[in-house]
Residue, then its C-alpha position, 0 to 999 in steps of 0.5 A: m500500500s502506498f500513501a501520498a507524499d503529503s500524508i497527514l495521519v489523523l487519529l480519530d476518537t470513537t464514542p462508547e457506542g462505536s461511532l466517530a466523535k464529533s471532533s472527527a470532521a474538524l480534524l479531517g478538515a484541518a488535515s486536508t489543509l495541510g495535505s492528504p488526510v489519512a484516518l486511523v480509526l480504532g473500532s468498527h468498520a462502520a466508523a471507518n466508513a464514516a471517516a471516508e465519508l468525512g473526507a479521509t483519502t485513506v482509512l486505516r482501521a485497528d480493533a479497539a483495545t481493552t486499554v484504550s491508551l496503550g492500544a491507541t499508542d501501538a496503533l498510532a506507532a504502526a500507522a505512522a511507520l506505514v504512512q510516514p506522514d508529514a504530521i499527526l493530528v490527534s483530538h484534544s480528548v483525554e484519550g487523544r492527549e494520552a495517546a499523543a504523549r505516549y507516542a511522542a515519548r516512545t518515538r522521541s518526537g515533538l509534541i504541540v498541545d493546545a493547537i487551535g489551527c494549522l497552516a501549510t507553508t512552503r519554503v523554496s531555497s536554492r537547494a530544495t523545496r520544503r513543506t512545513a506545517v505551522l500549528t497555531t496555539c492558544r496562550r493561557p493567561 
């Protein structure tokens, strides 16, 4: 399976009933401004189909684990190794924040929290063109 060079991996939350969380549409929309959104759904085939309907160019699905954070971290690490995305977007839910923190610690990656927007920029130099994702954050008082 091959993925677009500008893939953005999006970990989508599911509700206890198994449907996608309300944050899914916003996350996929933000990812589409940066590149090609690739959804990672932990749960049912119905939730994976819903992610495709919301605009994910590719949907990866893993069975929901009994321990959500560890299962999500394992699935996120496997998906990131497969997709090799430019960025990974995760919701601001308790589960999303924990999975992102565990993934960042496991892979020694950077982690930006409290992002409220994103913007793709392109830098052109004499040597190469480089795409950069810029996340805007909310400063707390």
